C-alpha positions as CSV (number, residue, x, y, z in Angstrom):
1,M,33.2,59.4,96.6
2,L,32.8,55.5,96.3
3,A,30.7,54.9,92.6
4,Q,28.2,53.4,94.7
5,E,27.5,56.3,96.9
6,R,28.1,58.9,93.5
7,Q,25.1,56.4,91.8
8,R,22.8,57.0,94.9
9,K,23.7,61.1,95.1
10,I,22.3,60.7,91.3
11,L,19.4,58.9,91.8
12,D,18.6,61.2,95.1
13,L,19.2,64.8,92.7
14,V,17.0,63.2,89.5
15,S,14.1,61.9,91.9
16,R,14.3,65.6,93.1
17,H,14.1,66.9,89.7
18,K,12.5,64.8,87.8
19,S,14.9,65.6,84.8
20,V,18.5,66.7,85.2
21,P,20.9,67.2,82.7
22,I,24.9,65.6,82.7
23,S,25.9,68.6,83.3
24,K,24.3,69.3,86.3
25,L,24.9,66.0,87.6
26,A,28.8,66.0,86.6
27,K,29.4,69.7,88.7
28,E,27.1,68.8,91.8
29,L,29.0,65.4,92.5
30,G,32.7,67.0,91.1
31,V,33.1,64.5,88.8
32,S,33.8,64.4,84.7
33,P,30.5,64.3,82.8
34,M,32.2,61.0,81.1
35,T,32.0,59.1,84.9
36,I,28.5,60.8,85.1
37,R,27.7,58.7,81.5
38,R,29.4,55.1,83.0
39,D,27.2,55.7,86.2
40,L,23.4,56.4,84.1
41,T,24.2,53.5,82.0
42,K,24.1,51.3,85.2
43,L,21.7,52.8,86.7
44,T,19.7,52.4,83.4
45,E,20.4,49.3,83.4
46,E,19.3,48.4,86.7
47,G,15.9,50.2,85.5
48,K,16.7,52.8,88.1
49,L,16.9,55.7,85.7
50,E,15.6,56.5,81.9
51,R,18.4,58.3,79.9
52,V,17.2,61.3,77.7
53,Y,18.8,63.4,74.7
54,G,21.9,64.8,77.2
55,G,21.1,63.3,80.5
56,A,18.7,60.9,82.4
57,I,14.8,60.9,83.9
58,S,13.6,58.8,86.9
59,K,12.3,55.6,87.0
60,L,11.6,54.7,90.6
61,P,7.9,54.6,91.3
62,V,6.5,56.8,94.9
63,G,6.1,54.2,96.6
64,Y,9.7,53.1,96.5
65,E,11.7,52.1,99.5
66,P,15.1,51.4,100.2
67,P,16.0,48.6,101.7
68,Y,16.6,49.5,105.6
69,F,20.0,47.8,105.9
70,T,21.0,50.3,102.1
71,R,19.9,53.1,104.1
72,E,21.4,52.4,107.1
73,G,25.0,52.6,105.7
74,E,24.1,56.0,103.3
75,D,25.2,59.1,104.7
76,V,26.5,58.1,108.4
77,H,28.9,61.0,108.6
78,E,26.3,63.4,108.1
79,K,23.4,61.4,109.7
80,R,26.3,61.0,113.1
81,Q,27.2,64.9,112.6
82,I,23.1,65.4,112.9
83,A,22.3,63.2,115.8
84,Q,24.8,64.5,118.4
85,L,22.8,68.0,118.0
86,A,19.2,66.5,118.5
87,A,21.0,64.3,121.1
88,S,22.4,67.4,122.5
89,M,18.6,69.5,123.0
90,I,17.5,65.9,125.1
91,Q,17.2,67.4,128.9
92,E,17.3,65.3,132.7
93,G,13.8,64.4,133.2
94,D,12.2,64.7,129.4
95,A,9.9,62.0,128.2
96,V,10.8,61.3,124.6
97,L,9.4,59.5,122.0
98,L,11.5,58.9,119.0
99,A,10.5,57.7,115.5
100,T,11.7,54.9,113.4
101,G,14.7,56.2,111.5
102,T,18.6,55.0,110.3
103,T,19.1,59.0,111.6
104,V,17.1,58.7,115.0
105,V,19.0,55.6,115.8
106,E,22.0,57.7,115.6
107,V,19.8,59.7,118.0
108,A,19.7,56.9,120.5
109,R,23.2,56.1,120.2
110,A,24.8,60.3,120.9
111,I,21.9,60.4,123.9
112,N,24.1,60.9,127.1
113,P,23.6,57.6,129.6
114,A,24.1,59.8,132.7
115,L,20.3,61.5,131.8
116,N,17.5,60.3,133.5
117,L,14.5,59.4,130.8
118,T,11.6,58.0,129.7
119,V,11.1,57.1,126.2
120,V,8.8,55.6,124.0
121,T,9.4,54.1,121.2
122,S,8.4,52.0,118.5
123,S,11.7,51.2,116.5
124,L,13.6,47.6,117.3
125,P,17.3,49.0,116.3
126,V,16.9,52.7,118.8
127,A,14.9,49.8,121.4
128,I,18.4,48.2,120.8
129,E,20.9,51.2,121.8
130,L,18.8,52.1,123.9
131,V,19.3,49.5,126.1
132,T,22.5,49.8,127.1
133,K,21.6,52.7,128.7
134,P,20.3,51.9,132.0
135,Q,19.1,55.3,133.1
136,V,16.9,55.2,130.6
137,K,13.1,53.9,131.3
138,L,12.6,52.5,127.8
139,I,9.0,51.6,127.3
140,M,8.1,49.8,123.8
141,A,5.6,49.6,121.8
142,G,3.6,46.5,120.7
143,G,2.0,45.7,117.5
144,V,2.6,43.8,114.4
145,L,6.1,43.9,113.4
146,R,6.6,45.9,109.7
147,R,10.6,43.7,108.7
148,E,10.6,46.7,106.1
149,G,11.2,49.0,108.8
150,L,12.0,47.2,111.9
151,S,9.3,48.4,113.4
152,T,5.9,48.0,115.2
153,I,2.9,49.4,113.6
154,G,-0.8,48.3,113.7
155,H,-3.3,49.3,116.6
156,I,-1.5,48.3,119.3
157,A,1.1,50.6,118.3
158,E,-1.4,53.7,117.5
159,F,-3.0,52.9,121.2
160,C,0.3,53.2,123.3
161,F,1.1,56.2,121.7
162,G,-1.9,57.8,122.4
163,E,-2.0,56.8,126.4
164,I,0.6,59.4,126.7
165,N,2.4,62.6,126.8
166,A,5.9,63.6,126.1
167,D,8.5,67.2,125.9
168,K,9.8,66.0,122.0
169,L,8.8,63.8,119.4
170,I,12.1,63.1,117.5
171,T,11.6,61.8,114.4
172,S,13.5,61.7,110.9
173,A,11.7,61.2,107.6
174,A,11.5,59.8,104.0
175,G,11.0,63.4,102.7
176,L,10.4,66.9,103.9
177,S,8.0,69.5,101.7
178,V,7.1,72.6,101.9
179,E,4.0,71.2,99.6
180,E,2.9,67.6,100.5
181,G,4.3,68.6,104.5
182,I,5.9,65.1,105.9
183,T,5.7,61.8,103.8
184,E,6.8,58.2,103.9
185,Y,7.5,55.0,102.7
186,S,4.5,53.6,103.3
187,N,0.7,54.0,105.6
188,E,1.2,52.1,108.1
189,D,4.4,53.9,109.4
190,A,2.8,56.9,108.8
191,V,-0.4,56.1,110.9
192,I,1.9,55.8,114.0
193,K,4.2,58.7,113.0
194,R,1.0,61.0,113.1
195,A,-0.5,58.9,116.2
196,M,3.2,60.4,118.0
197,L,2.9,64.0,116.4
198,D,-0.3,64.3,118.5
199,R,1.5,63.5,121.8
200,A,4.4,66.1,122.2
201,R,5.1,69.5,122.7
202,E,7.8,70.0,121.1
203,V,8.4,68.3,117.1
204,I,12.0,68.3,116.3
205,V,12.9,66.1,112.1
206,V,16.4,65.2,111.6
207,S,16.8,64.5,108.5
208,H,19.5,64.0,105.4
209,H,19.7,67.4,103.5
210,S,18.4,65.2,100.3
211,K,15.4,64.0,102.1
212,L,14.9,67.8,102.3
213,E,11.7,68.4,99.3
214,R,11.2,65.1,98.1
215,V,8.1,62.9,97.9
216,A,7.3,59.8,99.8
217,F,4.2,57.5,98.9
218,A,2.6,58.4,102.3
219,S,1.5,61.5,103.7
220,V,2.1,62.2,107.7
221,A,1.6,65.4,108.8
222,P,1.4,69.2,107.0
223,L,5.4,70.9,107.4
224,D,3.5,73.5,109.8
225,V,3.5,70.6,113.2
226,V,7.2,70.6,112.8
227,D,9.4,73.2,115.6
228,V,12.9,72.5,114.2
229,I,14.6,70.7,111.8
230,I,18.4,69.0,112.0
231,T,20.5,68.7,109.1
232,D,23.7,68.7,107.6
233,S,26.0,71.3,105.8
234,G,24.9,70.0,101.5
235,V,21.5,72.0,102.8
236,D,20.7,74.6,100.4
237,S,20.2,78.0,101.4
238,Q,17.3,78.8,99.3
239,L,15.3,75.7,100.7
240,V,16.4,77.1,104.2
241,E,15.4,80.2,103.8
242,L,12.4,78.5,102.5
243,Y,11.2,76.5,105.1
244,Q,12.2,80.0,107.7
245,E,9.2,80.8,106.0
246,R,7.1,78.4,107.1
247,G,8.3,79.3,110.9
248,I,10.5,76.5,111.3
249,Q,13.5,76.6,112.9
250,I,16.6,75.3,110.9
251,I,19.0,74.0,112.1
252,I,22.8,73.1,110.5
253,A,25.4,70.6,112.6
254,P,28.6,71.4,112.5
255,E,31.1,69.6,110.6
256,K,33.5,67.4,112.3
257,G,36.2,69.7,114.3
258,N,33.8,72.8,114.6
259,D,32.2,72.7,117.8
260,E,29.8,75.8,117.0
261,D,26.7,74.8,115.4
262,A,25.3,77.5,112.9
263,T,21.2,77.9,113.9
264,L,19.9,79.7,110.7
C-alpha cells in the first residue's frame, strides 16, 4: 500500500471513530506502529489530525470535501468491482437515474452498450461515459455547474428530475449512517439527490466500505429510503447486520477472479 493511500485510510478511520489509538491503526493497516507514527506526523503537519497520547483525533471539519480528481483516483479497484455488479442489475428498457460520484461514473462505464436504456443524469463525467453508448437515450439535467462535483445543481436541475419517473436510481453518497441516513458534501447536491430519490422505484447505493457510518455535512434522506447497498469486501460484518436490521439488502461485490457475488 502506497503511503498516500495509507494516510487516506488513516483519515477515514479517525474520522469515523473520532479518536483511534496507534495500535489499532497499525493492526487495521497491517504496518508497524513506527510507520503509523510517521504518517500521523505528516498528517498533523498538514493540519488534518491532532496527535494525542497514543493516537490521533480528526481535525477535518464535517464540511470538508476532498477534490473531485483526488476522489477519482482513490480505491479504483474496489469501485470498479462495485460498479460492475451495479451495472449488471440494469435491464433492457430500464429508465435509470445516475447521480453524481466517482463510483457512479464507473457504473456508467460498465453499462452493457447493447442495452436500450433511458438514462437521466446531472453528472458531466457520467454523461461523457454514456456518449459512447449509442443505444442509450441520454438526458442531461440542466442547471448551474457545480465545479467541485462536476455536476449541475439549482432549480432547473431539480425541475428536470421532478418531471420523470424511473425504474432505478443508482447513487453514491459522501456518507451513510443508521442515525443520520444519506449525507452529502453540499446542500446543493443534497437537494438534487432528494429530487432523484423521489422519482425512482428502486434506490441502489454504490459505496466503498469506508463511507459506511460516516456523516458528511448535508442531510439527504433517512436510510430507509434505500433498497440496496452495494459495497466491497472490506465492509465490517457488524455493519452488514446493522443495515440488514433496517431492511436494506447488502450486496458485497466479489473480489477479482471470483465469479459469484456474495449477498448477505
